[in-house]
C-alpha positions in Angstrom: 21.0 -2.6 22.9 23.4 -0.4 24.7 25.7 -1.7 26.7 27.9 -1.0 29.7 29.6 2.8 29.8 32.7 3.3 31.8 34.1 6.7 32.1 37.7 7.6 30.5 38.1 11.0 31.6 36.9 14.3 33.2 38.8 17.1 33.3 37.1 20.3 34.8 38.7 23.4 32.8 38.4 27.0 34.8 37.8 29.9 32.4 37.5 33.4 33.0 34.0 32.9 32.2 33.5 29.7 34.3 34.3 26.2 34.2 33.9 23.9 32.1 33.9 20.3 32.1 35.2 18.0 29.5 34.1 14.2 29.9 34.8 11.0 27.7 32.8 7.9 28.2 33.0 4.5 26.4 29.7 2.9 25.6 29.8 -1.0 24.9 27.8 -1.6 21.5 28.8 -5.5 21.4 25.6 -6.8 21.6 25.0 -5.2 18.7 28.3 -5.6 16.4 31.3 -7.4 17.8 33.8 -5.1 19.7 31.9 -2.2 18.5 32.7 0.5 21.1 30.8 4.4 20.9 32.8 6.7 22.3 30.6 10.1 23.5 33.1 13.4 24.3 30.9 16.1 26.2 32.0 19.5 26.7 29.4 21.4 29.3 29.3 24.3 31.5 26.6 24.0 33.8 23.4 22.3 32.6 24.6 23.6 29.3 26.0 20.7 26.5 28.8 23.6 25.0 30.0 20.6 22.0 29.6 16.7 21.7 31.9 14.5 19.5 30.9 11.1 19.2 32.9 8.3 17.2 33.0 4.4 17.1 35.4 1.5 16.5 33.7 0.1 13.2 34.6 3.9 11.6 38.4 3.0 11.2 38.8 0.4 8.5 42.2 -1.7 8.9 44.3 0.8 6.8 43.1 3.7 8.8 46.3 4.7 11.1 44.1 5.6 14.0 41.7 4.5 16.3 38.3 5.3 17.8 39.7 5.5 21.3 42.6 7.7 20.4 40.7 9.9 17.8 38.6 10.8 20.8 41.2 11.4 23.3 43.0 13.6 20.8 39.4 15.5 20.1 39.6 15.8 24.0 43.1 17.2 24.3 42.9 19.2 21.2 39.4 21.1 22.6 40.7 21.8 26.3 43.8 23.0 24.5 41.6 25.9 22.3 39.0 26.3 25.2 42.2 27.6 26.9 44.2 29.7 24.6 41.2 30.3 22.0 38.3 30.8 24.2 36.0 32.9 22.0 36.8 31.8 18.7 36.4 27.8 19.6 33.0 28.5 21.2 32.1 30.0 18.1 32.4 27.2 16.1 32.2 23.8 18.6 28.4 23.7 19.1 27.5 24.3 15.3 25.6 21.5 13.5 24.4 21.8 10.0 20.4 21.9 10.1 19.3 18.7 8.3 17.0 19.2 5.2 13.2 19.7 6.2 10.7 16.8 5.8 8.4 18.0 3.0 5.5 15.2 2.5 2.9 14.2 4.5 3.1 10.9 5.8 0.6 8.5 4.7 -1.0 5.2 5.8 0.0 3.1 3.3 3.6 3.7 1.4 4.4 1.9 -1.5 8.2 2.1 -2.4 8.1 1.1 -6.5 11.3 -0.6 -6.7 11.2 -1.4 -10.6 13.1 1.4 -12.7 10.2 1.2 -15.1 7.8 3.6 -14.0 5.1 2.4 -16.4 5.9 -1.3 -16.2 4.9 -4.3 -14.7 5.4 -3.4 -11.0 3.7 -0.1 -11.1 0.6 -1.8 -12.2 0.1 -3.6 -9.1 1.3 -0.6 -6.6 -1.5 1.2 -8.1 -3.9 -1.7 -7.4 -2.5 -1.3 -3.8 -2.9 2.5 -3.9 -6.4 1.6 -5.1 -7.2 -1.0 -2.0 -5.7 1.2 0.3 -8.2 4.3 -1.1 -11.0 2.3 -0.8 -10.3 1.5 2.1 -10.3 5.0 3.2 -6.7 5.2 4.1 -3.9 7.3 2.7 -1.3 6.3 0.3 1.8 7.3 -1.1 4.1 5.6 -4.3 7.8 6.4 -3.7 9.8 5.8 -6.9 13.6 5.3 -5.6 15.2 5.7 -9.0 13.2 9.2 -9.0 15.3 10.1 -5.9 18.3 11.5 -5.4 20.1 9.0 -2.7 23.4 8.4 -2.2 24.6 4.5 -1.6 25.6 3.7 1.8 29.4 3.7 1.9 29.6 1.6 4.8 30.9 4.2 7.1 29.2 3.3 10.4 28.4 6.7 11.4 24.9 6.2 11.6 25.8 4.2 14.8 27.2 7.3 16.8 24.2 9.8 16.5 21.4 7.4 14.7 21.4 9.6 11.8 23.3 9.4 8.1 26.2 11.0 7.2 24.5 12.2 3.6 21.5 14.4 4.1 19.2 13.4 1.2 16.0 12.5 0.4 16.6 9.4 1.7 15.8 10.6 5.2 12.4 11.7 4.0 11.6 8.1 2.9 12.9 6.6 6.7 10.5 9.6 8.0 7.4 8.0 5.6 8.4 4.6 6.5 8.5 4.8 10.5 5.1 6.5 10.5 3.2 4.4 7.8 0.7 1.7 8.6 2.1 -0.2 6.1 5.0 -0.9 4.0 4.5 -2.4 0.4 7.3 -3.0 -2.1 6.8 -4.1 -5.6 9.8 -5.4 -7.2 10.9 -7.5 -10.0 13.3 -10.2 -9.6 16.6 -8.5 -11.3 19.6 -11.0 -12.2 18.7 -13.0 -9.1 18.0 -10.0 -6.9 16.1 -6.7 -6.4 17.0 -3.8 -8.7 20.3 -1.3 -8.2 17.9 1.6 -7.2 15.3 -0.6 -4.2 18.9 -2.2 -3.1 20.6 1.4 -2.6 17.2 2.2 0.0 17.2 -1.1 1.9 21.3 -0.3 2.6 20.5 3.4 3.5 17.8 2.0 6.3 20.7 0.8 7.8 20.9 4.4 9.3 16.8 3.1 10.8 18.4 0.2 12.5 20.7 2.4 14.1 18.4 4.7 14.9 16.2 2.3 16.5 19.0 0.3 18.4 20.2 3.7 19.8 17.0 5.3 20.8 13.2 4.6 21.4 12.0 1.1 19.2 8.7 2.8 18.0 6.5 -0.2 16.7 7.1 -0.4 12.8 4.5 -1.0 10.2 3.8 -4.1 8.4 5.4 -5.5 5.5 4.2 -6.6 1.9 6.0 -8.0 -1.1 4.5 -7.6 -4.4 6.6 -8.7 -6.8 7.1 -10.2 -9.8 9.5 -12.4 -12.4 10.0 -13.8 -16.1 10.2 -17.2 -15.4 7.7 -19.6 -14.7 7.9 -21.2 -11.2 7.9 -20.0 -7.7 11.1 -21.0 -6.6 12.6 -18.4 -9.1 11.7 -15.5 -6.1 13.6 -16.8 -3.7 16.9 -15.1 -4.2 14.4 -12.1 -3.9 12.6 -12.7 -1.0 15.7 -13.5 1.1 16.5 -10.0 0.7 13.0 -8.7 1.6 13.3 -10.9 4.7 16.4 -9.5 5.8 15.5 -6.0 5.2 12.4 -6.5 6.9 13.6 -8.5 10.1 16.3 -5.6 10.5 14.3 -2.8 10.8 11.2 -5.1 13.4 9.2 -4.4 10.3 6.0 -7.2 10.7 6.1 -9.3 7.6 2.3 -9.4 6.4 2.5 -11.6 3.5 3.5 -11.6 -0.2 1.8 -11.7 -3.9 4.0 -13.4 -6.3 3.5 -13.3 -10.1 5.4 -15.5 -12.2 6.0 -16.6 -15.9 5.6 -13.0 -17.2 7.9 -12.8 -19.6 5.1 -15.1 -21.3 2.3 -13.0 -20.3 3.9 -9.4 -20.5 0.9 -7.6 -18.6 0.1 -8.4 -15.3 -3.6 -7.3 -15.9 -3.9 -10.5 -17.8 -2.9 -12.5 -14.9 -7.0 -14.1 -14.1 -7.3 -12.8 -10.3 -4.0 -11.1 -9.7 -5.3 -7.5 -9.2 -8.1 -9.0 -6.8 -5.5 -11.1 -4.9 -3.0 -7.9 -4.5 -6.3 -5.6 -3.5 -7.8 -8.5 -1.1 -4.1 -8.7 0.5 -4.0 -5.1 1.2 -7.2 -5.1 3.0 -6.3 -7.6 5.2 -3.3 -5.9 5.9 -4.4 -2.8 6.9 -7.6 -4.4 9.1 -4.5 -6.4 10.8 -2.3 -2.7 11.4 -3.6 -0.4 13.6 -3.3 3.1 12.2 -0.1 4.9 13.2 0.1 8.7 14.8 
């Protein structure tokens, strides 16, 4: 979705060890968000990129006495000054980046996000059925519990639209890695006060970094998405508050909706295992999704 790119400055800086080139460009991202512009400051020497600074207009809230273009121009001036006056010290720090935490989990064909904070509840039972169906079909499966992960809530800083990665380096990065390498994403959720539970909402919000990555880089195919949900009250209309959230979540990430299995009236039944035919409906839906979803590399 990147738009036109315009050059704002180019400065050739002569030093005892050669010529460094400082460039600043503005990239129009207004097709993504109204008025969004990303500023890209690069310091190069020959073919080597020595340092990079990225910022965008949405990082700066109304009460911040600075704007993105001014920040980028100030950074450019500071880099030029430091390179001329304290070259060795400046070069020793300008290109350093803290390494992000490595991924430790193997990707699976089916990733099940069990969104209920009750690890032994009805959503966990349905998640287990999904895993059984996947394994019976010869596929690998992994259940993820958002409430067991260390995930910082999204703070709406929009820095992910600079690099495609979140400013927070926590376990959400690994969950995104699992999602993009899966063939099928299964989300299990109860209706919680007319929406999804808090832990699941944190995951949904933090997936904005995945949206940014897909916007700024290659748009690889995403998995199919299946919703398994329960609610206490009777009537499928009670799920509308939840399904609207999931439709927006999947649509934002390019996840192909693959249907839903909804179990209402659970306050009276208490145990989804007592709902006639529900287990088979879940397993059949998973099997059907896997048949129509190619394995991902």
